[in-house]
N, C-alpha and C positions, 0 to 999 in steps of 0.2 A: 719106276715110281720116283717122282722128283721130291726132294727132302723137304720142301713147303707144303707136299699135301697130305704128308704122312700123318694121320689123324689118332688125336690122342684125348678120345672122350673120358678116359679114366681122371687127367687132369684136370680135363672142364666140370668133372663130377664132385671133383673136391671143393673147384670154386665156388661151384651151385652149392656144396655143403657149408662151406664157410658164409656165403654170404646168407646161407638158411640160419645158420648159429647167430649170426648178427642179427637178423630179424628175429628170433627166437628171445634173444637177452634184452634186445629193446622191448620186446611184449611184455616178458617177463617183469622187467624192471618197472614198466608202466602199470601193470598190474598189480606189482606190490607198493609202489610209491607215487604212482599217478593219480593225478584228480580225481574227481567222482565222476565229473561229466568232461567232455571232449569235442570240440567242435568235428561233426562228421563230415561237415563239408564247407570248403570256404568259396567266397567272390571270387572274381578276379583282382581284386584289391587287398586281398589278403584278411578281409571280414567275416567271421564264421554266419556262416546263414541255416547253419541245423547244429543242434546240440544232441548230443547221443550220451547215455550212460556209459563211464568207460569200459564197465563188463560187456555192455551189447555192441560196442564199437570195437572192441578187442576181440569179441568172437567172429564180427565179418571179416576183419583183416585175417583171423587166424583161417576162418575157410577160404577166403581166396588165396592166401598164399600156401596151405596144404593142397589145395587142388592143382595149384601152380607147379608145386614141387613134384607132384605126384604124377602130372604130365610130362616134366622135363625129366623125370627118372624112368618114366617107361619110354623115352624117345627111341632107344636100341627097337624094341621089339614093333612100335607103332611106323619108324622110319622102313623096316624091312618090308614091311606090307605096303606100302604106297604102293602102287601101280606105277608105271615107268610113266604112262602116257600124262599122270596127274604131278609130276615133276618139271619143275619150270626153268630148265637148265638149257645151255647151248648144247648141240649135239648129245640129245640125251639118250639116242637110241643107241649110242657106242658104250652106253652104260647096263645093256640089259644083258648081262651075261650075271651066273650067279656071284661069281669072284667079284667084277666090279660091282654089282648091286650091294656086296655086303662093305666093301670099300666106301659105296657112295653114302649107306647107312652110316658108316662111322664118322666120317666126313660132316653129315648134316646134325647128328647127335650132340658131335663135339661143339658146333655151331650155334646149335639151339639150346644147349647146356648156360654156355656162355650168354647168350640173350636173357635164361630165365637167372642166372646169378646178378646180372645189372636189374631185373626186373624186382629181385627179391633186395634190393640194395634200395632200390625205389621208394617200395612197400614201408622199408625201415624207417627211410626218411621222414616219409608223411605220418608214421607213427610219432616220431620225434616233433614235428610240428604241430602236430595235434595236441599231444601232450603239453607241450611249451604253452598253446594257446590256452588250454585249458588249467593252466598254473597261472595265468594272469598275461601272458607277454603278448605284446602287440606284433604281429607277424604282417611285414611288410608284403606288397604283391611281387617285390623282386625277390623275394624269397622261394616263392615257387615259379619264377621265372628261371630262376639261377636252377633250382633242383631239375625241372624238364629239361632245361638247356646240359646239364651235366649228364642226365640221362640220356637224351636223344645224340649227344657228343659218343658216347660210351657204345650205343647202338649202332651209329654210324661207322665208328671204328671196327667193329664185329661184322658190318654187313659189307663194309669196305675190303675186307681182308677177304670174303668169301667172292666179290665179283671182282676182284684184282689178280693179276698173273695167274698162275695155273694151278691154283689150289683146286678146280673143279673142272680140270682138263682129264679125260680117262685115261689112267695109267696106260702103258702101252706094254708093261711086263707081265702081265697077265691078262686072260681072255674069261 
């Protein structure tokens, strides 16, 4: 097994937990000290197009974040059950041994948990933007573009890591 392909889903799980904690802190802060209403949707130029009561908005965001967190925490069990023919990898038939499948599930779990962490940070950023707008701040369209661009760059780094090098080359040292 090459050193670059050694999975560490536990570390990725800690990153996901940290990002979820950041979301939770922002969520709780807005619940306690936020405005009564916040934008639930924005136009491309940053103009709010729908206003929600803060508890309703936070409830929707908590449900979304909770569902995503459960999904990413459940990744090890889910990935181990995906039939090999549904995994889109080069040489996927070479992964179809019990030891290699377990290794593949760990690799995919790590990568998907990192994607989950970045997504939780995006949700936290959206909470902050909505709260600031609810407090009267004018949110320029570039703020949304910058937030989306940062998210896409981070996702691109994770996906680039998945696609380059030997990360998803089946290890030769076990069958």
